N, C-alpha and C positions, 0 to 999 in steps of 0.2 A: 025631671030629665037630668041624669048625672053627667056632669062635664068630666071628661077624662083627666086624671091626675098624672103628673109626671112621676115615673118610678125613680127610686133612689139614685141609681148610677146611670140613668138614661141620658144620652146626649140630647141637647136641645133640638137639633135638627131632626133627629129620629122621633122625638116626642111630637113636634109640630106636624111631621108627616103622618104619624099615627092618629093624632087628634083631628087633622083635616080629613082623613079617610074614614073616620068613625061614622057608621051608618046613622046612629042617633043624632050626631052633630049635623050631618048632612040634612036629615029630616027636619030638625029643629031650626037650623040656620041655613037656608038654601043660598043666601048671598055669601059668596066666598070671602069678601072683604070682612064681613062681620065674623065669620068663622076664624079667619086669621087673627083678628083682634082678640078674640076670646082665647085662642090657643097661645098667642104671645103673652097674654095676661097671666097664664098659668106658669110661664117660664120666668117671669120678672123677678121672682123671689131670689133667684140665684145670682143674677147679674146686677151690677151696681148702676150702670148707665144704659140708656137706650142704644147708644152706639155699640156697646159691647154685645148687646142682644142681637142687634141687626147683623153685625159682622159675623157672629157665630152661627146664627140660625139661617140667614139668607145667603151669607157668603159675600155680599157686596153692599156698598152703601152709595158710592158715587160713580157716575159714568162721565168720562170726559169725552166729548164728541165735538170735533172740529170739522165741519163740512167742507170749509174752504181748503184746509190742508190735508184732508183725507185721513186724519188720525182718529182712532177710537181706542180708548183704554178703559178697562173695567178695574175698579179698585177692589181687591180682595184681600183677605187676611195674609195671603202669602206674599203679595207685592206691596203691602203697606209698610213703609219704612219711616220710623220716627227718629230723626238724628239726635245724637247725644251732644253735649256741650263741646267735646273735643273734636267733633266732626265739622263744626262751623269754621269758616275761613275768616281769619282776622284781617280786615281791610284797613285797620288803623283808625276807625271811627270811635269816638268816645261813646260809651254807653252810660246812660243815666237811669238809676233805679229810683222809683218814687214810692213812697209809703202813703197810699191814699186813705188809710184808716182814719187819719185825723181830719180828712176832708169830708167824710161821710158821717162820722159820729163825733159828737161833742158833748159838753156838759152845760146844762141850763138849770140854774137854781139847785145845784147839787145832784142832779140825776142825769143819766146818759140819755141823749136824744139823737135822732137821725136828722141830719141837715138836708134841706132842699127836697123834702118829701111831704107834700101836702096831705093833710088828714082831716076827717070830719070832726067837728067839735060836738060833743054830746048835747049839752044844754047851754052853750055859750052865747054871747051876744052876736056872734057871727056864725056863718055856716061852716067855714073851713079855716084852718090855721096851718102854719108851717114854721119850722125853726130855721133861721138863717143867720149868717154872720153879717153884721153891718159894716159900714166903712171904717170903723175903729177896731174891728176884729172881735167885737163882743157878740155873743150869741143872743139873739132876740127872737121873740115870737111875733109873727105877723098874722093877724086875723083878717079875713076878707069874706065877702059874700053875704047877701041878705038872707037870713034864715027863713023869712016868710015868703020868699019869691021863688016860683018855679022857674027852672031854666029850660028854655026851649031853643037850644042852640042848633037843632036840626032844621029850623026854619031859616032859610038864607036871609030874608029881609030883617029878621030880629038879630041875627048874628052881625050883619053889616051895621045895623043901627047901634048895637052895643059897642062894637069896636070903634065906631066913629065917636060916640059919646064919651068913651073912656080914653080916646087918643092912643089906641093900641099900636099905632105905627111907631110911637116913641114910648114904650112902657115904663121906662125909668129903671132905677136900681132894684135889685132883688129884695131889699129890705123894705120896700113899699108895697102896699096892698094892690095897687094898680098893676104891677108886674105880674102877680100871681092870678089876678082876675083875668087879665088879658091872655095869660098862658092857658087858663082853663077854657077860654072861649076861642 
């Protein structure tokens, strides 16, 4: 069953309309939601973000509906306004800009690592590990979890028992294994 392809200079909205009305598509995919997903999938190559696709193809993304005040507004491409820097009003507040790149990435033993993101250890003595900065500002690796134990955290009694046993109400600092074990549970 051939899925319709978008022509070279065809507008996305016209293509989706043609694709949705195609007899073989209707026969193969009777559910309209599935047909829309397939047709939208064919247009994705041209647009960079899903928001761009939806705005161009469907013409709206957000509906503002306030029942109490009787307001209804549909956001379309024609009434979408993104202000520039000179259109903002200066009210005298100080602005602070942060560079968070040093907070998320750091160096551990000469290689770049991501901080505060747990990962599975392949054959280590523990099940998981995470790179964090300790109280002195040094990057350390924290290993936690028993590699031979199955976690059954979807059973409420086991979850409650684990959290009580490890005192998860006071998990301690990020550079301790208990903090990360409690966060996982």
